N, C-alpha and C positions, 0 to 999 in steps of 0.2 A: 274453376273459373268464377263461381258464385262468391266464394270467399274473397278472391282477389278484388272483385269489383267493390265489395263492401269495405275492404281494407283500404282501397284507393280513396274512397270518400272520407274515411276516418283520418287518414294521413293528411289529406288536403285540408281538412278542418283543423287539424293540429297545427299545420303550417300557417293558417290564418292567425291563430293565436300567437304564434311565434313572431309574426310580422307586425302585430299591433303596437307593441311598446318597444322602445329602444332598450338596449343593454345598458345598465347603469354601471359605470366604471369610475371609481374615484369620487371626488367631491365637486366636480365641475357641473355646471348647469347644462341642461339639454333643452334645445329648442324643439318642442313637440311639433310645431308647424313645419319646420324644416324636415324633421323625421317623417311626418305624414306624407309630404310631397315627394320625398325620396323613396318611400315604400309603396305609394298608391298604385303604381303600375303592377308591381309584383302581387300586391294584395288583391287587386281587381282580377288579375289573371288567375290567381289561386281560387278566388270566389267563383269565377266562371268554371273552373275545373271541378269544384265541389258540386255545382249545379249539373254539369254534364255527367259527373259520376252518379249523381242521384237519379238522373234519367236512365243511365246505363244500368244501374242497379235494378230499377223496376223492369227494364227490358230483359235482363238476364234472369232475374228471379221469377218473374211471372210470364215471360215469353212475349210481352207486348208493352207498349208505352202506357203510361197512366192516362187517365181521362183528359180530354182536350183542355179543360179549365186548368188542370194541374200543369200540363205542358205549357199553357199560356203564361202562367205565373212564373215558371222557370225561365221562359224566354224573356219576360219582362225584367226579371232580376238580372239576367245576363246582360240585357241592353243597358240598364242603368249602371252596372258595374263596368261595362266596356266604355260607357260615356265617362265615367270617373277616370279611367285610364287615359282617355284621349283629351280631356280638357283640364286646364289649370285654373279655370274661372272660380273665384272664391264662392260666388253665389251658388254654383252647382254643388260644390263640396259642403257648403253649409246646409243645403237642402237635402243632401243625400241621406244622412242618418234618419231624418224625419220621414222622408219618402220611403225608405227601406222599412222602418218600423211600422208605418201605416199599411204598407203593402203586405208585410208579413202578418199583421193582425187580420187583414182582410183574407189572406190566404188561409189562415187557421179557421176563421169563422165560416168561410164559404166551403172549404173542403172537409173540415173535420167537425162541423157543428153537430152532425148526426153520426155518432160512432157506430161502427158495424161490428 
């Protein structure tokens, strides 16, 4: 069971990488904006799966959920990625990478500043 939970997180992360860029076939041009909006729902759902698998991994490996701050960050990331799946507003999607990067940096600083 423990290995399966870890494997689910790795597979979902791999699927994120597969969804990011389109397959390049031939010499025709690809509209990345169209590709992005075609894939964003699948990408968002997969990102939420990665986050759920991360929480499940902690639960299975240690027997309990991580610290509340860690769970809070997971919920925040799930919320912004679900928002990305539900809205087509350009402003949201332009802000999403910056918001994600800033939140991820805060996650690292707040949760891993003191290594144990």
